[in-house]
C-alpha positions as CSV (number, residue, x, y, z in Angstrom):
1,X,-75.0,-13.5,-36.7
2,X,-72.1,-11.2,-37.8
3,X,-69.2,-12.7,-39.6
4,X,-65.6,-11.5,-40.4
5,X,-64.1,-13.0,-43.4
6,X,-66.5,-15.8,-43.3
7,X,-65.9,-16.6,-39.7
8,X,-68.8,-16.1,-37.1
9,X,-67.9,-13.6,-34.3
10,X,-67.7,-14.9,-30.8
11,X,-69.4,-13.5,-27.9
12,X,-67.5,-10.5,-26.1
13,X,-66.4,-12.8,-23.4
14,X,-65.2,-15.5,-25.5
15,X,-63.4,-13.1,-27.8
16,X,-61.2,-11.9,-24.8
17,X,-59.9,-15.4,-24.6
18,X,-56.9,-16.4,-26.6
19,X,-57.2,-19.9,-28.0
20,X,-54.1,-22.1,-27.3
21,X,-53.1,-25.5,-28.7
22,X,-50.5,-27.6,-26.5
23,X,-48.3,-30.0,-28.5
24,X,-46.6,-32.1,-25.9
25,X,-46.3,-36.0,-25.6
26,X,-45.7,-35.9,-21.7
27,X,-49.0,-36.0,-20.1
28,X,-48.1,-34.5,-16.8
29,X,-46.2,-31.7,-18.3
30,X,-49.1,-31.0,-20.7
31,X,-51.7,-31.2,-18.0
32,X,-49.6,-28.7,-15.8
33,X,-49.3,-26.4,-18.7
34,X,-53.0,-26.6,-19.3
35,X,-53.8,-25.6,-15.6
36,X,-51.6,-22.7,-15.7
37,X,-53.0,-21.3,-18.9
38,X,-56.7,-21.9,-17.9
39,X,-56.1,-20.4,-14.6
40,X,-54.9,-17.3,-16.3
41,X,-58.1,-17.2,-18.5
42,X,-56.7,-18.6,-21.7
43,X,-58.8,-21.3,-23.6
44,X,-56.8,-24.4,-24.3
45,X,-58.5,-26.0,-27.2
46,X,-56.7,-29.5,-26.9
47,X,-53.5,-31.3,-26.3
48,X,-51.8,-33.1,-29.1
49,X,-49.1,-35.7,-28.9
50,X,-47.7,-35.8,-32.4
51,X,-47.4,-33.6,-35.3
52,X,-50.2,-35.4,-37.1
53,X,-52.7,-34.9,-34.1
54,X,-51.5,-31.3,-33.9
55,X,-52.3,-30.5,-37.7
56,X,-55.7,-32.2,-37.4
57,X,-56.4,-29.9,-34.3
58,X,-55.1,-26.7,-36.0
59,X,-57.1,-27.4,-39.1
60,X,-60.4,-28.0,-37.0
61,X,-59.8,-25.3,-34.3
62,X,-57.5,-22.6,-35.7
63,X,-55.5,-21.7,-32.5
64,X,-54.2,-18.2,-31.8
65,X,-51.0,-19.7,-30.6
66,X,-49.2,-23.0,-29.9
67,X,-47.1,-24.3,-27.2
68,X,-44.6,-26.9,-29.0
69,X,-42.4,-29.5,-27.6
70,X,-39.4,-30.0,-29.7
71,X,-39.1,-33.7,-29.1
72,X,-42.3,-35.7,-30.1
73,X,-43.4,-39.1,-30.8
74,X,-43.4,-40.1,-34.5
75,X,-41.3,-39.5,-37.4
76,X,-41.7,-35.6,-37.3
77,X,-40.6,-33.5,-34.4
78,X,-41.6,-29.9,-33.3
79,X,-39.3,-28.2,-35.6
80,X,-41.0,-29.8,-38.4
81,X,-44.4,-28.4,-37.2
82,X,-42.8,-25.1,-36.5
83,X,-42.1,-24.7,-40.2
84,X,-45.8,-25.3,-41.0
85,X,-47.0,-23.0,-38.3
86,X,-44.7,-20.3,-39.6
87,X,-45.9,-20.6,-43.2
88,X,-49.5,-20.2,-41.8
89,X,-48.7,-17.1,-39.8
90,X,-49.6,-19.1,-36.5
91,X,-47.4,-18.1,-33.5
92,X,-45.6,-20.7,-31.3
93,X,-43.5,-21.1,-28.2
94,X,-40.9,-24.1,-28.0
95,X,-41.0,-26.1,-24.9
96,X,-37.6,-27.4,-24.4
97,X,-35.7,-29.7,-22.0
98,X,-32.0,-30.2,-22.1
99,X,-31.7,-30.5,-25.9
100,X,-28.4,-30.5,-27.7
101,X,-27.1,-27.2,-29.1
102,X,-27.6,-28.5,-32.7
103,X,-31.4,-29.1,-32.1
104,X,-31.7,-25.7,-30.4
105,X,-29.9,-23.9,-33.3
106,X,-32.3,-25.6,-35.7
107,X,-35.2,-24.4,-33.5
108,X,-34.1,-20.9,-33.5
109,X,-34.2,-20.8,-37.3
110,X,-37.8,-21.3,-37.3
111,X,-38.1,-17.8,-35.4
112,X,-40.3,-18.8,-32.4
113,X,-42.0,-16.3,-30.3
114,X,-40.3,-17.6,-27.2
115,X,-38.8,-20.6,-25.4
116,X,-39.8,-22.2,-22.1
117,X,-37.3,-24.5,-20.5
118,X,-38.7,-27.5,-18.4
119,X,-39.4,-27.6,-15.5
120,X,-41.3,-24.3,-16.0
121,X,-42.6,-21.8,-13.6
122,X,-46.2,-20.4,-13.9
123,X,-44.8,-16.9,-14.1
124,X,-42.2,-17.8,-16.8
125,X,-45.0,-19.3,-18.8
126,X,-47.3,-16.3,-18.6
127,X,-44.5,-13.6,-19.2
128,X,-43.4,-15.6,-22.3
129,X,-47.1,-16.0,-23.5
130,X,-47.8,-12.2,-23.1
131,X,-44.5,-11.3,-25.0
132,X,-45.2,-13.8,-27.7
133,X,-48.7,-12.3,-28.4
134,X,-47.2,-8.7,-28.5
135,X,-44.5,-10.0,-31.0
136,X,-47.1,-11.8,-33.1
137,X,-49.2,-8.8,-33.4
138,X,-46.2,-6.6,-34.4
139,X,-45.2,-9.2,-37.0
140,X,-48.5,-9.3,-38.6
141,X,-48.6,-5.5,-38.5
142,X,-45.3,-5.4,-40.2
143,X,-46.4,-7.8,-42.9
144,X,-49.4,-5.8,-43.6
145,X,-47.6,-2.5,-43.9
146,X,-44.9,-4.2,-46.1
147,X,-47.8,-5.3,-48.4
148,X,-49.3,-1.9,-48.7
149,X,-45.9,-0.2,-49.1
150,X,-45.0,-2.5,-52.0
151,X,-48.4,-2.2,-53.6
152,X,-48.0,1.6,-53.5
153,X,-44.7,1.7,-54.8
154,X,-45.4,-0.6,-57.8
155,X,-48.5,1.6,-58.5
156,X,-46.1,4.5,-58.9
157,X,-44.0,2.6,-61.5
158,X,-47.3,1.8,-63.3
159,X,-48.2,5.4,-63.4
160,X,-44.9,6.3,-64.8
161,X,-43.7,6.9,-68.4
162,X,-40.8,4.6,-68.1
163,X,-39.8,2.2,-71.1
164,X,-39.7,-1.5,-70.4
165,X,-36.0,-1.9,-69.4
166,X,-36.1,1.2,-67.0
167,X,-39.4,0.0,-65.7
168,X,-37.9,-3.3,-65.0
169,X,-35.1,-1.8,-63.1
170,X,-37.4,0.3,-61.1
171,X,-39.5,-2.9,-60.4
172,X,-36.5,-5.0,-59.3
173,X,-35.1,-2.3,-57.0
174,X,-38.6,-1.8,-55.4
175,X,-39.3,-5.5,-55.0
176,X,-35.6,-6.1,-53.6
177,X,-36.8,-4.5,-50.4
178,X,-39.2,-7.3,-49.8
179,X,-37.8,-10.3,-51.6
180,X,-34.0,-10.3,-51.7
181,X,-32.3,-11.3,-55.0
182,X,-28.8,-11.1,-56.5
183,X,-30.1,-11.8,-60.0
184,X,-33.6,-11.4,-61.2
185,X,-34.9,-13.0,-64.6
186,X,-38.0,-11.8,-66.4
187,X,-39.7,-12.9,-69.7
188,X,-42.4,-14.7,-71.3
189,X,-42.3,-18.5,-71.8
190,X,-41.0,-18.6,-75.3
191,X,-40.1,-22.0,-76.8
192,X,-38.3,-20.7,-79.9
193,X,-35.6,-18.7,-78.5
194,X,-34.2,-17.1,-75.3
195,X,-35.5,-13.4,-74.9
196,X,-35.5,-13.0,-71.1
197,X,-33.9,-9.9,-69.5
198,X,-31.9,-10.1,-66.2
199,X,-31.3,-7.6,-63.6
200,X,-27.8,-8.2,-61.7
201,X,-27.4,-6.6,-58.4
202,X,-23.9,-5.2,-58.2
203,X,-24.0,-3.1,-55.0
204,X,-26.6,-1.8,-52.6
205,X,-28.4,0.5,-55.1
206,X,-26.4,-0.3,-58.3
207,X,-28.2,-2.6,-60.8
208,X,-27.5,-3.6,-64.4
209,X,-29.9,-5.0,-67.0
210,X,-28.4,-7.9,-68.9
211,X,-30.1,-8.9,-72.1
212,X,-29.6,-12.2,-74.0
213,X,-26.6,-10.9,-76.0
214,X,-24.9,-9.8,-72.9
215,X,-25.6,-13.0,-71.1
216,X,-24.3,-15.2,-73.9
217,X,-20.9,-13.2,-73.6
218,X,-21.0,-13.8,-69.9
219,X,-21.7,-17.4,-70.3
220,X,-19.1,-17.6,-73.2
221,X,-21.6,-19.4,-75.5
222,X,-23.2,-18.4,-78.8
223,X,-26.6,-17.0,-79.1
224,X,-27.7,-20.2,-80.9
225,X,-26.4,-22.5,-78.1
226,X,-28.3,-20.4,-75.6
227,X,-31.5,-20.7,-77.5
228,X,-31.0,-24.6,-77.7
229,X,-30.2,-24.7,-73.9
230,X,-33.5,-22.6,-73.2
231,X,-35.5,-24.9,-75.6
232,X,-34.6,-28.0,-73.7
233,X,-35.4,-26.6,-70.3
234,X,-38.6,-27.5,-68.4
235,X,-40.8,-24.4,-67.7
236,X,-42.3,-24.2,-64.3
237,X,-46.1,-23.7,-64.4
238,X,-46.6,-23.0,-60.7
239,X,-44.7,-21.0,-58.1
240,X,-41.8,-23.1,-56.6
241,X,-38.5,-22.6,-54.5
242,X,-35.4,-24.4,-55.4
243,X,-32.5,-24.9,-53.1
244,X,-30.1,-27.6,-52.3
245,X,-31.1,-31.1,-53.6
246,X,-34.1,-30.2,-55.5
247,X,-32.0,-27.2,-57.1
248,X,-29.4,-29.8,-58.3
249,X,-32.2,-32.1,-59.6
250,X,-33.7,-29.1,-61.3
251,X,-30.5,-28.4,-63.2
252,X,-30.9,-31.7,-65.1
253,X,-34.2,-30.6,-66.5
254,X,-33.9,-27.0,-66.8
255,X,-30.3,-26.5,-68.0
256,X,-30.9,-22.7,-68.7
257,X,-31.1,-22.4,-64.7
258,X,-27.9,-24.3,-64.4
259,X,-26.1,-22.0,-66.7
260,X,-27.4,-18.8,-64.9
261,X,-26.5,-20.4,-61.5
262,X,-22.9,-21.4,-62.6
263,X,-22.2,-17.8,-64.2
264,X,-23.6,-15.8,-61.2
265,X,-22.9,-18.2,-58.1
266,X,-26.4,-19.0,-57.5
267,X,-27.4,-21.3,-54.5
268,X,-31.2,-21.0,-54.5
269,X,-34.0,-19.5,-56.7
270,X,-37.7,-18.9,-56.5
271,X,-39.8,-19.1,-59.8
272,X,-42.9,-17.1,-60.0
273,X,-45.2,-17.6,-63.2
274,X,-48.0,-15.3,-63.8
275,X,-50.8,-15.3,-66.4
276,X,-50.8,-12.4,-69.1
277,X,-54.2,-12.0,-71.0
278,X,-55.4,-15.4,-70.0
279,X,-53.1,-17.3,-72.1
280,X,-49.5,-16.3,-71.9
281,X,-47.3,-17.2,-69.0
282,X,-44.7,-14.7,-67.8
283,X,-42.0,-15.7,-65.4
284,X,-40.1,-13.8,-62.7
285,X,-37.2,-15.9,-61.2
286,X,-35.5,-14.5,-58.1
287,X,-31.9,-15.8,-57.7
288,X,-29.8,-15.8,-54.5
289,X,-26.1,-16.6,-54.0
290,X,-27.2,-18.0,-50.3
291,X,-28.8,-21.2,-49.5
292,X,-32.6,-21.6,-48.3
293,X,-33.2,-17.6,-48.8
294,X,-36.6,-18.2,-50.1
295,X,-39.8,-19.4,-48.0
296,X,-43.5,-20.0,-48.3
297,X,-43.9,-16.4,-46.8
298,X,-42.3,-15.0,-50.0
299,X,-44.5,-17.0,-52.3
300,X,-47.7,-15.8,-50.2
301,X,-46.6,-12.2,-50.6
302,X,-46.0,-12.6,-54.3
303,X,-49.4,-14.4,-54.8
304,X,-51.1,-11.5,-53.0
305,X,-49.4,-9.2,-55.6
306,X,-49.9,-11.4,-58.5
307,X,-52.7,-9.1,-60.2
308,X,-50.4,-6.2,-59.8
309,X,-47.4,-7.8,-61.4
310,X,-49.5,-9.0,-64.3
311,X,-50.6,-5.4,-64.8
312,X,-47.0,-4.2,-64.6
313,X,-46.1,-6.6,-67.4
314,X,-49.1,-5.9,-69.6
315,X,-48.5,-2.0,-69.5
316,X,-44.9,-1.9,-69.4
317,X,-43.8,-4.8,-71.7
318,X,-43.0,-3.4,-75.3
319,X,-45.5,-4.8,-77.9
320,X,-42.6,-4.8,-80.4
321,X,-39.0,-4.6,-80.0
322,X,-37.2,-2.2,-82.4
323,X,-33.8,-2.9,-83.7
324,X,-32.3,-0.1,-81.7
325,X,-33.8,-1.9,-78.5
326,X,-32.1,-5.2,-79.6
327,X,-28.7,-3.6,-80.2
328,X,-28.7,-2.2,-76.6
329,X,-26.6,-5.0,-74.7
330,X,-26.4,-3.5,-71.3
331,X,-27.9,-0.4,-69.4
332,X,-26.6,0.7,-66.2
333,X,-28.5,2.6,-63.5
334,X,-26.5,4.4,-61.0
335,X,-28.4,6.0,-57.8
336,X,-28.8,9.6,-57.9
337,X,-27.6,9.6,-54.3
338,X,-26.4,6.2,-53.1
339,X,-26.0,7.4,-49.5
340,X,-29.7,8.2,-49.2
341,X,-30.8,6.6,-45.7
342,X,-27.4,4.9,-45.3
343,X,-25.2,7.8,-44.4
344,X,-21.8,7.0,-43.1
345,X,-22.4,3.2,-43.7
346,X,-19.7,2.0,-46.3
347,X,-19.7,-1.5,-47.6
348,X,-20.7,-3.5,-50.6
349,X,-20.0,-7.0,-49.3
350,X,-22.8,-9.7,-49.4
351,X,-23.0,-9.4,-45.5
352,X,-23.5,-5.6,-45.6
353,X,-26.1,-5.8,-48.4
354,X,-28.1,-8.2,-46.1
355,X,-28.0,-5.6,-43.5
356,X,-29.1,-2.8,-45.8
357,X,-32.1,-5.1,-46.9
358,X,-33.0,-5.6,-43.1
359,X,-32.9,-2.0,-42.6
360,X,-35.2,-1.2,-45.4
361,X,-37.6,-3.8,-44.4
362,X,-38.0,-2.8,-40.9
363,X,-37.7,1.2,-41.2
364,X,-41.3,1.9,-42.1
365,X,-42.8,0.1,-39.3
366,X,-42.7,1.0,-35.5
367,X,-41.3,-2.5,-34.6
368,X,-38.6,-2.6,-32.0
369,X,-35.1,-3.3,-33.4
370,X,-32.1,-4.9,-31.6
371,X,-28.9,-4.2,-33.3
372,X,-26.2,-6.8,-32.4
373,X,-22.6,-6.9,-33.2
374,X,-19.0,-6.5,-31.8
375,X,-17.8,-3.3,-30.4
376,X,-16.8,-0.8,-33.2
377,X,-18.8,-2.3,-36.0
378,X,-21.1,0.8,-36.4
379,X,-24.3,-0.1,-34.6
380,X,-25.1,3.5,-34.1
381,X,-24.9,4.2,-37.9
382,X,-27.4,1.4,-38.3
383,X,-29.9,3.1,-35.9
384,X,-29.4,6.4,-37.6
385,X,-30.3,4.7,-41.0
386,X,-33.3,3.0,-39.6
387,X,-34.7,6.5,-38.2
388,X,-33.6,8.3,-41.6
389,X,-35.7,5.7,-43.6
390,X,-38.8,5.8,-41.3
391,X,-41.9,8.0,-41.2
392,X,-40.3,9.4,-38.1
393,X,-37.4,11.0,-40.0
394,X,-38.4,14.7,-39.2
395,X,-38.8,14.0,-35.5
396,X,-35.9,13.6,-33.0
397,X,-33.4,10.8,-32.8
398,X,-32.2,10.6,-29.2
399,X,-29.1,8.6,-28.6
400,X,-28.5,7.2,-25.1
401,X,-25.3,5.3,-24.0
402,X,-26.9,3.0,-21.1
403,X,-23.2,2.1,-19.9
404,X,-22.4,5.7,-19.3
405,X,-25.6,6.8,-17.3
406,X,-24.8,7.1,-13.5
407,X,-27.1,5.0,-11.6
408,X,-28.2,7.8,-9.4
409,X,-29.3,10.0,-12.1
410,X,-30.6,7.4,-14.6
411,X,-34.4,7.8,-13.9
412,X,-34.2,11.5,-13.9
413,X,-32.1,11.6,-17.2
414,X,-34.5,9.1,-19.0
415,X,-37.9,10.2,-17.6
416,X,-37.3,13.7,-16.4
417,X,-38.3,15.2,-12.9
418,X,-40.4,18.0,-11.6
419,X,-39.0,21.0,-9.8
420,X,-38.4,20.3,-6.1
421,X,-38.9,16.4,-6.7
422,X,-35.6,15.6,-4.7
423,X,-32.9,17.7,-3.1
424,X,-31.0,19.6,-5.9
425,X,-33.9,19.5,-8.4
426,X,-34.0,23.3,-8.8
427,X,-35.8,23.2,-12.1
428,X,-38.1,20.9,-14.1
429,X,-36.2,18.7,-16.4
430,X,-37.5,17.0,-19.6
431,X,-36.3,13.5,-19.9
432,X,-34.7,11.8,-22.9
433,X,-37.9,9.7,-23.6
434,X,-40.1,12.9,-23.7
435,X,-37.6,14.7,-25.9
436,X,-38.0,11.7,-28.4
437,X,-41.6,11.9,-28.5
438,X,-42.9,11.3,-32.1
439,X,-39.3,10.1,-33.0
440,X,-36.8,7.4,-32.2
441,X,-34.8,6.6,-29.0
442,X,-31.6,4.6,-29.4
443,X,-30.4,2.9,-26.3
444,X,-26.8,1.9,-27.1
445,X,-25.1,-0.7,-24.8
446,X,-28.4,-1.9,-23.5
447,X,-26.8,-4.9,-21.9
448,X,-25.2,-2.5,-19.4
449,X,-28.4,-1.1,-18.2
450,X,-29.1,-2.1,-14.4
451,X,-31.8,-4.3,-13.6
452,X,-33.9,-1.6,-11.6
453,X,-33.9,0.6,-14.8
454,X,-34.8,-2.5,-16.9
455,X,-38.1,-2.6,-15.0
456,X,-38.9,0.9,-15.6
457,X,-37.9,0.7,-19.5
458,X,-40.3,-2.4,-19.8
459,X,-43.2,-0.5,-18.2
460,X,-42.5,2.4,-20.9
461,X,-42.6,-0.3,-23.7
462,X,-45.6,-1.9,-22.4
463,X,-47.7,1.1,-21.4
464,X,-46.3,3.6,-23.8
465,X,-46.2,6.2,-21.1
466,X,-43.6,7.8,-18.7
467,X,-43.8,9.4,-15.3
468,X,-41.5,12.1,-14.2
469,X,-40.0,11.9,-10.8
470,X,-42.3,14.0,-8.7
471,X,-45.0,14.0,-11.3
472,X,-48.6,13.6,-10.5
473,X,-49.7,11.7,-13.6
474,X,-48.3,9.6,-16.3
475,X,-47.4,11.2,-19.7
476,X,-48.4,9.3,-22.9
477,X,-45.4,9.1,-25.4
478,X,-44.9,7.9,-28.9
479,X,-41.4,6.6,-29.4
480,X,-39.8,4.0,-31.5
481,X,-37.0,1.8,-29.5
482,X,-33.8,0.7,-31.2
483,X,-31.5,-0.8,-28.9
484,X,-27.7,-2.1,-29.5
485,X,-25.4,-4.4,-27.6
486,X,-22.2,-6.2,-28.1
487,X,-23.3,-8.8,-25.3
488,X,-24.8,-12.2,-25.7
489,X,-28.1,-11.2,-24.2
490,X,-29.4,-14.8,-24.1
491,X,-26.4,-15.4,-21.8
492,X,-27.2,-12.4,-19.9
493,X,-30.9,-13.5,-19.3
494,X,-29.6,-17.0,-18.3
495,X,-27.1,-15.3,-15.7
496,X,-30.0,-13.1,-14.2
497,X,-28.5,-9.9,-15.4
498,X,-31.0,-9.2,-18.1
499,X,-34.7,-9.5,-17.9
500,X,-36.2,-12.1,-20.0
501,X,-39.5,-10.1,-20.7
502,X,-37.5,-7.0,-21.8
503,X,-35.1,-9.2,-24.1
504,X,-38.2,-10.4,-25.9
505,X,-39.8,-7.0,-26.1
506,X,-36.5,-5.7,-27.9
507,X,-35.8,-8.8,-29.9
508,X,-38.7,-8.4,-32.2
509,X,-36.5,-7.7,-35.2
510,X,-32.8,-8.4,-34.6
511,X,-30.2,-7.1,-37.1
512,X,-26.5,-8.6,-36.7
513,X,-23.9,-6.3,-38.0
514,X,-21.0,-8.4,-39.2
515,X,-17.4,-7.8,-37.8
516,X,-14.7,-6.3,-40.2
517,X,-12.9,-9.7,-40.3
518,X,-16.0,-11.2,-41.9
519,X,-16.4,-8.7,-44.5
520,X,-12.8,-8.1,-45.6
521,X,-13.8,-7.1,-49.1
522,X,-14.9,-3.8,-47.6
523,X,-11.6,-3.0,-46.2
524,X,-10.2,-1.2,-49.1
525,X,-13.1,1.1,-49.7
526,X,-13.3,1.8,-45.8
527,X,-9.6,2.6,-45.6
528,X,-9.8,5.1,-48.7
529,X,-12.8,6.7,-47.2
530,X,-11.0,7.5,-43.9
531,X,-7.8,8.7,-45.7
532,X,-10.1,11.1,-47.7
533,X,-12.0,12.3,-44.6
534,X,-8.9,12.8,-42.5
535,X,-6.8,14.3,-45.4
536,X,-9.5,17.0,-45.9
537,X,-9.6,17.8,-42.3
538,X,-5.9,18.3,-42.2
539,X,-5.9,20.4,-45.4
540,X,-3.7,18.2,-47.4
541,X,-3.9,16.0,-50.4
542,X,-5.3,12.5,-49.9
543,X,-2.1,10.1,-49.9
544,X,-2.1,7.0,-52.1
545,X,-2.4,3.8,-50.5
546,X,0.6,1.4,-51.6
547,X,-0.1,-2.2,-52.3
548,X,2.1,-3.4,-49.6
549,X,0.2,-1.1,-47.0
550,X,-3.2,-2.5,-48.5
551,X,-2.1,-6.0,-47.9
552,X,-1.0,-5.4,-44.3
553,X,-4.6,-4.1,-43.5
554,X,-6.2,-7.0,-45.4
555,X,-4.1,-9.5,-43.5
556,X,-4.8,-8.0,-40.1
557,X,-7.9,-9.4,-37.9
558,X,-9.2,-6.1,-36.8
559,X,-10.4,-7.0,-33.4
560,X,-11.5,-3.4,-32.9
561,X,-13.4,-3.4,-36.2
562,X,-14.1,-0.2,-38.1
563,X,-13.4,2.1,-35.2
564,X,-9.9,0.5,-35.1
565,X,-9.5,0.7,-38.7
566,X,-10.3,4.5,-38.6
567,X,-7.8,5.2,-35.9
568,X,-5.3,3.3,-37.8
569,X,-5.7,5.2,-41.0
570,X,-5.7,8.5,-39.2
571,X,-2.4,7.7,-37.5
572,X,-1.0,6.6,-40.9
573,X,-1.9,9.9,-42.5
574,X,-0.1,11.9,-39.6
575,X,3.0,9.7,-40.1
576,X,3.1,10.0,-43.8
577,X,5.2,12.8,-45.2
578,X,4.9,12.1,-48.9
579,X,2.1,11.3,-51.4
580,X,2.0,7.4,-50.5
581,X,1.3,5.5,-47.4
582,X,3.9,2.8,-47.9
583,X,3.6,0.9,-44.7
584,X,1.0,0.8,-42.0
585,X,2.4,1.1,-38.5
586,X,-0.2,-0.6,-36.3
587,X,-1.1,1.4,-33.2
588,X,-0.3,0.5,-29.7
589,X,-3.8,-1.0,-29.2
590,X,-3.6,-3.0,-32.5
591,X,0.0,-4.5,-31.3
592,X,-1.6,-5.3,-28.0
593,X,-4.4,-7.3,-29.9
594,X,-1.9,-9.0,-32.1
595,X,0.2,-10.1,-29.0
596,X,-2.9,-11.5,-27.2
597,X,-3.0,-14.2,-29.7
598,X,-0.2,-15.9,-27.9
599,X,-0.9,-19.1,-25.8
600,X,0.1,-17.5,-22.6
601,X,-2.7,-14.9,-23.1
602,X,-5.2,-17.0,-24.6
603,X,-5.8,-19.2,-21.5
604,X,-6.8,-16.1,-19.4
605,X,-10.4,-15.3,-18.8
606,X,-12.1,-12.5,-20.5
607,X,-12.2,-10.3,-17.4
608,X,-8.4,-11.0,-17.0
609,X,-7.8,-9.9,-20.5
610,X,-10.0,-6.8,-20.2
611,X,-8.1,-5.9,-17.0
612,X,-4.6,-6.4,-18.5
613,X,-5.6,-4.3,-21.5
614,X,-7.1,-1.4,-19.3
615,X,-4.2,-1.5,-17.1
616,X,-1.7,-1.3,-19.9
617,X,-3.4,1.8,-21.3
618,X,-3.6,3.5,-18.1
619,X,0.1,3.0,-17.6
620,X,0.8,4.6,-21.1
621,X,-1.3,7.6,-20.0
622,X,0.3,7.9,-16.6
623,X,-3.0,7.2,-15.0
624,X,-4.9,10.0,-16.8
625,X,-8.4,8.9,-17.4
626,X,-10.5,11.7,-19.1
627,X,-9.6,14.5,-21.4
628,X,-7.4,14.6,-24.4
629,X,-4.8,11.8,-24.4
630,X,-6.5,10.2,-21.6
631,X,-7.3,6.4,-21.3
632,X,-11.1,7.0,-21.9
633,X,-10.3,8.6,-25.3
634,X,-8.0,6.0,-26.4
635,X,-10.4,3.3,-25.4
636,X,-13.2,5.2,-27.0
637,X,-15.5,4.9,-24.0
638,X,-17.2,7.3,-21.6
639,X,-14.9,8.3,-18.5
640,X,-17.7,7.2,-16.1
641,X,-17.9,3.7,-17.9
642,X,-14.1,3.4,-17.5
643,X,-14.1,4.4,-13.8
644,X,-16.7,1.7,-13.2
645,X,-14.6,-0.8,-15.1
646,X,-11.6,0.2,-13.0
647,X,-13.5,-0.4,-9.9
648,X,-15.0,-3.5,-10.9
649,X,-11.8,-5.0,-12.0
650,X,-9.8,-3.6,-9.0
651,X,-7.2,-1.7,-11.1
652,X,-7.0,1.3,-8.9
653,X,-4.8,-0.2,-6.4
654,X,-2.1,-1.3,-8.8
655,X,-1.9,2.4,-10.2
656,X,-1.1,3.9,-6.9
C-alpha cells in the first residue's frame, strides 16, 4: 500500500470525504449537525462532549476540521481546545449560542475559520464549512511559502561575505518579517562574562547593534555588575515563551532578562537555544514590547529552521574577536531606501510597525487581504504596498471604488461586455478584472457593494473566472483580491447587507490600520511631510512649524485622520506669509468635528450626524456638488456617492 509521510493512502472515494469531529455536549444539536454533514458527504469521525474526549479522538483519528462549542462540560472550554487545535494546524469552527461579548472576544483571538450561531440552518453550516476549508488551505499554503522564503533569504546571507555584526543585522532584519521583535539578543551561553550582542529596532528598517559595553551604559551599571548579573541567571536549555506571570517569575531566576526588559520596555520574550558543534549552546532571544506576541507557531517555525540557524552561527560567528572589534560600541545600519515597498506611508509608531510587519508577511502570497480602518487612514496606500512587495508588482494594480460604481453599469465596468450585448454597447469593453489579470485588484469601500454584485464577486473568487455581458464562454483570470472598508462588516453581515460567505472569503488576512489619534507620535513626521510636499508644489521654501502650532495639532483628535491632517497643513501653508507657521487655523470641517462633541450633538444617530454635516457643507458651497470647490471635493468622495447619500438622507428638499 502506498503511503504519504508514513500514513496509508485511502481509496479515491474516501479521499474525497473530509473528516470532521464534532465537539458539543448537547446531544440533540450534535446529532442534528452530524446529519447535516453526513447528508453533504462529509465523514463525521465522532462526537466529543468534553475537551479531554476531543483530545483523545483527535490523537486517534486526525480530523481535517473540528466543529467546536465554546461552552463545554468539564474544567476546560472550547476556547482552551481551540488554542491546542491552532498549535497543531487543525482548522476549527465555533458553535456559539448567546454567549457574552467577553467570551466571544476571547474566541476571536484564537482565529477560528468561522462561527455558527445556534440554532443553525443547514445552508449556514455548509457555507461556513466550505469557506473554512478554503481559508485553511490558504493558511497552510501561506505558512509553507513563508518557510521557503525565509529559508531562501537566510541562505543568501550564508553565501555572503558579511562580517558577524553585519551578518547578524541582516539576519535580524530577515527574521523580523516572520517573527516580530523589538530587541533580539544573540550569543553563546558563557558562564564567565556577558558577551551577547543585541539588535534594537528603532524604526521600520532602522536597526542598531548593541554590544555589552553599550548595554552597560544604557542600563547604567558597570561591566563587572553586568557580568555578575549574567552569571546569576538561569540558562534555558529548551525553547520557551515568557509572558505575563511566567515572565515575572523568570525575572527572579534570570535577572539578565529582567535588566533587558526594564531598559527596553519588554513585556514578552521567546528563548530559542540551538546546539553548535554538538556541545556548545547558542541562544537567540526575541523580545517584544507587547504582551502575548509569541506562540507555539513561532516555535514550530524556528524548529524547522534550527539547522539553518546553527549553520549561520557556525559560519558567521568570529572564531576570535580582535581588539578593534571589541572597541566598536555600536554600529548603525540605515536602509538604502527606507520607502521601498512602503511608498507614501509615513510612521514609526508601534502600531504602524505592526502594520508594516503584516504587509511584509502577506505580500509574497496570493492570500486575499481585507484592510480595515476609519476613513482617511490610508487604506489604499496599504494595498499599494502589498502589491509593490508581491511577485505581481510588475503587473497591473487596478483600483475600484465600490461606493462610486453606478449600479446599472457595475457588471459591465467590472467584467466587461461584448459589442451589441445591450442597448448602447457600441464596442467591446474589457472589464477591470480582465485588465488586472496577473496582477492585483483593490476593491475600496467593499461595504458599499450592492448585494447583487456581491454574488457575482463571490463567483469570481470561487471559480477564478469571469464572463463578459453577452459573452459566450467564461474567461479564466488570475487576480489577487485586496479589499478595504471603514464599516464593521460583521455588523453588516448580521444586518443582511453583506453576504457572510463573501465576508469569510475576503477575511482571510485582515489588516487593521490605526486611526491617527491612536498613533499621535506620528503626527509631527506627517505634518512636516505635508509641509514639504505642498511647499514644493507652491514653489516656496518650507516654513518652520512653531511649537505652539505643533502642540495644537498634537492635542486635536483628528476625526478625519491623515486626510484631514493633510488638508489642514495645506491650508496652513496658504495662510502663512512668513517663514514660520505660528498657529494652525483648523478648517471649517475640523471645527465642525470639534463642535460635534457637545452633548446636544452626541445624542443624535450616526445618520443624523452625517445628514447635518453634509447639509452644512452643501450650504457653504451654495448647493454645488461636483467640480472645483464643490461639496464632493471638500468631503473627498465621488460626486455620484454624494448624490446617493443626499437621496438616501432626504437632503435635497431642504436645499430647494
